[in-house]
C-alpha positions in Angstrom: -18.2 -21.6 5.3 -20.2 -22.8 2.3 -24.4 -23.5 2.4 -24.4 -27.0 3.6 -22.2 -26.1 6.8 -24.2 -22.6 7.2 -27.5 -25.3 7.2 -25.7 -27.2 9.4 -25.0 -24.5 12.2 -28.9 -23.2 11.9 -30.5 -26.1 12.4 -28.9 -26.8 15.5 -29.1 -23.2 17.0 -33.1 -24.0 16.0 -32.9 -27.1 17.7 -31.3 -25.6 20.9 -33.9 -22.7 20.7 -31.1 -20.3 20.3 -32.9 -18.8 17.5 -35.9 -18.1 15.6 -37.3 -19.8 12.6 -37.6 -16.1 11.1 -34.1 -15.1 11.9 -32.6 -18.4 10.6 -34.4 -17.9 6.9 -32.8 -14.2 6.7 -29.4 -15.5 7.5 -29.8 -17.9 4.9 -31.2 -15.4 2.3 -28.1 -13.0 3.7 -25.7 -16.0 3.3 -26.8 -16.1 -0.3 -26.4 -12.6 -0.7 -23.3 -12.3 0.1 -21.8 -15.5 -1.6 -23.5 -14.3 -4.8 -21.4 -10.5 -4.4 -18.0 -12.7 -3.4 -19.0 -15.2 -6.3 -17.1 -17.8 -4.0 -17.7 -21.4 -3.0 -17.1 -21.2 0.0 -16.8 -17.8 2.5 -13.2 -18.1 4.4 -14.0 -16.3 8.1 -17.5 -16.5 8.1 -18.6 -18.2 10.7 -19.0 -15.3 13.3 -20.7 -13.2 11.2 -23.5 -16.0 10.7 -23.9 -16.5 13.9 -24.0 -13.5 14.8 -26.8 -12.4 12.6 -29.2 -15.1 13.9 -28.8 -14.5 17.6 -28.6 -10.4 16.9 -32.5 -10.6 15.0 -33.5 -13.2 17.6 -32.6 -10.8 20.5 -33.9 -7.6 18.3 -37.5 -10.2 17.8 -37.1 -10.3 21.5 -36.9 -6.3 21.7 -33.4 -7.4 23.9 -30.8 -4.5 23.6 -27.0 -4.9 23.4 -24.5 -2.2 24.6 -22.8 -0.1 21.0 -19.4 -1.7 20.3 -16.0 0.4 20.6 -15.8 3.7 19.3 -12.3 3.6 18.3 -12.9 0.0 17.1 -15.5 1.6 15.1 -14.0 4.1 13.5 -11.7 2.2 12.5 -13.7 0.0 10.8 -15.8 2.7 9.0 -12.2 4.0 7.2 -12.1 -0.1 5.1 -12.3 0.2 1.8 -15.0 -2.7 2.4 -17.3 -1.0 5.0 -19.2 0.1 2.1 -20.2 -2.8 0.5 -20.7 -4.0 4.2 -23.5 -1.4 4.4 -24.6 -2.2 1.6 -25.0 -6.2 2.7 -26.6 -5.1 6.2 -28.8 -3.1 4.1 -29.9 -6.1 2.3 -30.2 -7.6 5.5 -32.9 -5.0 6.7 -34.6 -5.2 3.3 -35.8 -9.1 4.7 -36.6 -7.8 8.4 -38.5 -5.5 6.7 -37.4 -3.1 9.4 -34.9 -0.8 10.8 -32.4 -2.3 12.9 -30.8 -1.1 16.0 -28.3 1.2 15.4 -26.2 -1.2 17.8 -26.3 -4.1 16.1 -26.4 -2.2 12.5 -22.5 -1.4 14.1 -21.6 -5.1 15.3 -22.6 -6.6 11.5 -20.7 -3.6 10.0 -17.9 -5.0 11.8 -18.4 -8.7 10.9 -19.3 -7.8 7.6 -16.0 -5.8 6.9 -13.8 -8.5 8.4 -15.8 -11.1 6.0 -15.3 -9.0 3.1 -11.4 -8.0 3.9 -10.8 -12.1 4.0 -12.6 -12.8 0.4 -10.9 -10.1 -0.8 -10.7 -12.1 -4.8 -14.5 -11.5 -5.3 -16.2 -8.3 -6.8 
């Protein structure tokens, strides 16, 4: 996924009122932040992450909650060498959001970010 593909995805989600403008804007910033970390033109396997992120932020805006991911899956993800980088990326999202994200959403984002980082291991 490159920046143009993400913009097209956000335009579709915005046009169908699936995500808010604020959520789409922060998702674009988060993509560019991860892009600068990975130093890759296109981020492989990023579609799930960058669909989950704006829908999660929109859910939070609406006061909706999600159940936490399975603890065994989360424990496995936390063991990944990429988990600490993933948490830094999530921290950047929270900084842009200007508020603490619910732990359940952080846990799902950790899974998605860690997966994307593992798929794109070539970057620093």
